[in-house]
C-alpha positions as CSV (number, residue, x, y, z in Angstrom):
1,M,3.4,-6.4,62.5
2,D,0.2,-5.7,64.2
3,R,-2.3,-8.6,63.9
4,E,-4.8,-6.6,62.2
5,C,-2.5,-5.8,59.2
6,R,-0.8,-9.3,59.1
7,D,-3.2,-10.7,56.5
8,A,-3.2,-7.1,54.4
9,E,-0.4,-8.5,52.3
10,R,-2.7,-10.6,50.2
11,W,-3.7,-7.2,48.6
12,P,-1.2,-4.7,47.4
13,V,-1.9,-1.9,49.9
14,E,0.5,0.6,51.7
15,P,-0.3,-0.3,55.4
16,P,-1.6,2.7,57.4
17,A,0.8,4.5,60.0
18,R,-1.6,3.5,62.7
19,P,-3.4,0.1,63.5
20,P,-6.7,0.2,61.7
21,R,-8.5,0.3,65.0
22,L,-6.9,3.5,66.0
23,M,-7.3,5.3,62.5
24,N,-9.7,8.4,62.1
25,P,-13.0,7.2,61.2
26,V,-13.1,9.7,58.5
27,A,-10.0,8.2,56.9
28,L,-11.4,4.8,57.2
29,A,-14.8,6.0,55.5
30,Y,-12.6,7.7,52.8
31,I,-11.0,4.5,51.8
32,G,-14.1,2.5,52.7
33,D,-16.0,4.4,50.2
34,A,-13.8,3.2,47.4
35,V,-13.5,-0.3,48.6
36,Y,-17.3,-0.6,48.9
37,E,-17.9,0.7,45.5
38,L,-15.2,-1.7,43.9
39,L,-17.0,-4.5,45.7
40,V,-20.3,-3.3,44.3
41,R,-18.9,-3.0,40.9
42,Q,-17.2,-6.6,41.1
43,H,-20.5,-7.9,42.2
44,L,-22.5,-6.3,39.2
45,A,-19.7,-7.2,36.5
46,A,-20.0,-10.7,37.6
47,R,-23.7,-11.0,36.5
48,P,-24.7,-11.9,33.0
49,N,-26.1,-8.3,32.1
50,H,-23.0,-6.0,31.1
51,R,-25.0,-3.2,29.4
52,P,-23.4,0.1,30.7
53,E,-26.7,1.6,31.7
54,E,-27.8,-1.5,33.6
55,L,-24.3,-1.4,35.4
56,H,-24.8,2.2,36.4
57,R,-28.3,1.7,37.6
58,G,-27.4,-1.3,39.5
59,A,-24.5,0.6,41.3
60,V,-26.8,3.5,42.3
61,R,-29.0,0.9,44.1
62,Y,-26.0,0.2,46.2
63,V,-24.1,3.3,46.8
64,S,-26.6,6.0,47.4
65,A,-26.7,7.2,51.2
66,K,-30.1,5.8,51.5
67,A,-29.1,2.4,50.0
68,Q,-26.0,2.2,52.2
69,R,-28.2,3.1,55.3
70,A,-30.5,0.1,54.5
71,M,-27.5,-2.1,53.8
72,L,-26.2,-1.2,57.3
73,E,-29.5,-1.8,58.9
74,K,-29.8,-5.2,57.4
75,L,-26.0,-6.0,58.6
76,M,-26.2,-4.5,62.2
77,P,-27.6,-7.8,63.8
78,H,-24.8,-9.7,62.3
79,L,-21.8,-7.6,63.3
80,T,-19.5,-8.4,66.0
81,E,-18.9,-6.2,69.0
82,E,-15.7,-4.8,67.5
83,E,-17.3,-4.1,64.2
84,A,-20.4,-2.5,65.9
85,E,-17.9,-0.1,67.6
86,I,-16.2,0.9,64.2
87,V,-19.8,1.5,62.9
88,R,-20.5,3.8,66.0
89,R,-17.4,5.6,65.5
90,G,-18.0,6.1,61.5
91,R,-21.6,7.3,62.4
92,N,-20.5,9.9,65.1
93,A,-17.6,11.1,63.1
94,K,-17.9,14.8,61.9
95,S,-17.7,14.1,58.2
96,G,-19.0,17.4,56.8
97,S,-22.3,18.0,54.9
98,P,-24.4,15.4,53.1
99,P,-24.4,15.5,49.2
100,K,-27.4,16.9,47.5
101,G,-30.5,14.8,47.9
102,A,-29.3,13.0,51.0
103,D,-30.6,13.7,54.5
104,M,-28.0,14.0,57.4
105,S,-29.1,10.7,59.1
106,D,-28.8,8.8,55.8
107,Y,-25.5,10.3,55.3
108,R,-24.1,9.5,58.8
109,H,-25.2,5.9,58.4
110,A,-23.5,5.7,54.9
111,T,-20.3,7.0,56.5
112,A,-20.7,4.3,59.2
113,L,-20.8,1.6,56.5
114,E,-18.1,3.2,54.7
115,C,-16.0,3.2,57.8
116,L,-16.6,-0.3,58.5
117,F,-15.5,-1.5,55.0
118,G,-12.5,0.7,55.3
119,W,-11.5,-0.8,58.7
120,L,-12.2,-4.2,57.4
121,Y,-9.9,-3.4,54.0
122,Y,-6.9,-2.2,56.4
123,A,-7.2,-5.0,58.7
124,G,-6.9,-7.5,55.8
125,R,-10.4,-9.1,56.4
126,F,-11.3,-9.5,52.8
127,G,-13.3,-12.8,53.5
128,R,-15.3,-10.8,56.2
129,M,-16.1,-8.3,53.5
130,A,-17.3,-10.7,51.1
131,E,-19.4,-12.4,53.8
132,L,-21.2,-9.1,54.7
133,M,-21.8,-8.4,51.1
134,R,-23.5,-11.9,50.7
135,M,-25.4,-11.3,53.8
136,A,-26.8,-8.0,52.6
137,D,-27.4,-9.0,49.0
138,D,-30.0,-11.9,49.3
139,D,-31.7,-9.7,46.7
140,G,-30.1,-6.2,47.0
141,P,-30.6,-3.1,49.3
142,R,-34.1,-2.3,49.9
143,S,-33.7,1.6,49.1
144,G,-32.8,3.6,46.0
145,P,-34.3,4.0,42.5
């Protein structure tokens, strides 16, 4: 088994057909979007306030394209060369049009962040995902409502 996938057995995933480093960045961003949202939801649910409107408002602060761009900018100085390469591939991927209300630059950077989290997920680097979330969350992303 590829070294990148060896630790993935800790989480019930279907291993990808290719090693994560060789996957299409759009596919990595697709899974990374879900992984990132799950991490955000776990983070918010672990806090003492569980009112639905607070959970939703808190999630929006993290998952908007603008907030994801801010988080990526905060993380960039802490990424390894390998992680920075995955981010670059995700940012340059042809991933379609941005959603309403997001500009193209924010959208590309958000896709890059999602690509990174998708790659970390498939590589089984769950500790690194947690570490990056902690680094970026000394008081939450700087953008968003």
